[in-house]
PLY file of the C-alpha trace (Angstrom):
ply
format ascii 1.0
element vertex 90
property float x
property float y
property float z
element edge 89
property int vertex1
property int vertex2
end_header
-150.33 106.79 -95.87
-153.78 105.84 -97.14
-153.82 107.90 -100.32
-155.08 106.24 -103.49
-156.32 107.63 -106.77
-158.17 105.23 -109.07
-156.30 104.47 -112.30
-153.07 106.20 -111.29
-149.80 104.84 -110.00
-148.34 106.16 -106.75
-144.84 107.65 -106.64
-143.06 107.14 -103.32
-139.58 107.47 -101.84
-138.51 104.19 -100.23
-135.51 102.75 -98.42
-134.22 99.29 -97.56
-134.38 98.55 -93.83
-130.65 97.74 -93.73
-129.70 101.00 -95.48
-132.15 103.76 -94.48
-129.86 106.49 -95.84
-130.07 105.06 -99.37
-133.39 106.09 -100.81
-135.04 105.42 -104.16
-138.08 106.84 -105.91
-140.43 104.16 -107.22
-143.80 104.08 -108.96
-146.26 101.42 -107.79
-149.83 100.29 -108.43
-152.19 100.00 -105.44
-151.58 96.25 -105.04
-147.79 96.58 -104.94
-147.99 99.62 -102.67
-149.95 97.51 -100.16
-147.28 94.79 -100.42
-144.52 97.32 -99.79
-146.34 98.71 -96.74
-146.46 95.20 -95.28
-142.79 94.47 -96.01
-140.45 94.32 -93.04
-137.35 94.76 -95.23
-138.35 98.16 -96.65
-139.97 101.40 -95.61
-141.83 104.23 -97.31
-140.36 107.62 -96.48
-142.49 110.00 -98.49
-145.46 110.16 -100.86
-144.29 112.15 -103.90
-147.49 112.08 -105.90
-149.51 110.21 -108.49
-148.87 109.54 -112.17
-151.08 108.77 -115.15
-148.12 108.13 -117.48
-145.73 106.06 -115.37
-146.31 102.32 -115.03
-145.93 100.30 -111.85
-142.28 99.30 -111.74
-143.09 96.01 -110.00
-145.70 95.06 -112.62
-143.30 95.99 -115.41
-140.52 93.87 -113.92
-142.69 90.75 -113.77
-144.64 91.55 -116.92
-148.11 91.69 -115.40
-150.37 93.19 -112.79
-150.95 91.09 -109.65
-154.71 91.62 -109.98
-154.96 90.50 -113.61
-154.08 87.51 -115.70
-150.96 87.55 -117.91
-153.21 87.91 -120.98
-154.61 91.16 -119.59
-151.16 92.55 -118.75
-150.49 93.44 -122.40
-152.71 96.48 -121.99
-150.13 98.04 -119.63
-147.33 98.03 -122.20
-148.92 100.14 -124.98
-149.11 103.21 -122.74
-145.34 103.59 -122.79
-145.30 103.49 -126.60
-147.24 106.75 -126.65
-144.76 108.60 -124.46
-142.40 110.96 -126.25
-139.65 113.27 -125.08
-140.64 116.90 -125.20
-138.17 119.30 -126.77
-136.41 121.51 -124.26
-135.98 125.20 -124.71
-132.48 126.53 -124.33
0 1
1 2
2 3
3 4
4 5
5 6
6 7
7 8
8 9
9 10
10 11
11 12
12 13
13 14
14 15
15 16
16 17
17 18
18 19
19 20
20 21
21 22
22 23
23 24
24 25
25 26
26 27
27 28
28 29
29 30
30 31
31 32
32 33
33 34
34 35
35 36
36 37
37 38
38 39
39 40
40 41
41 42
42 43
43 44
44 45
45 46
46 47
47 48
48 49
49 50
50 51
51 52
52 53
53 54
54 55
55 56
56 57
57 58
58 59
59 60
60 61
61 62
62 63
63 64
64 65
65 66
66 67
67 68
68 69
69 70
70 71
71 72
72 73
73 74
74 75
75 76
76 77
77 78
78 79
79 80
80 81
81 82
82 83
83 84
84 85
85 86
86 87
87 88
88 89
């Protein structure tokens, strides 16, 4: 899995090595995707796609991007403020 699109996060289905039947969908930046590929405790099952509106879940959980300083990480948070639910048609 060598896919990468500049400026987008990657959406993948992953599993823990001890529980391969339990899968989760996560969104990761390129740096965290590389870390996950190297991990022996987890595996990537499927590439779902790429997103311009979803943030890296790992960056969001630690509050910054691994490639940038904490001062630069504030630019990741404003994107989510511009997201709004779309009305559904019944």
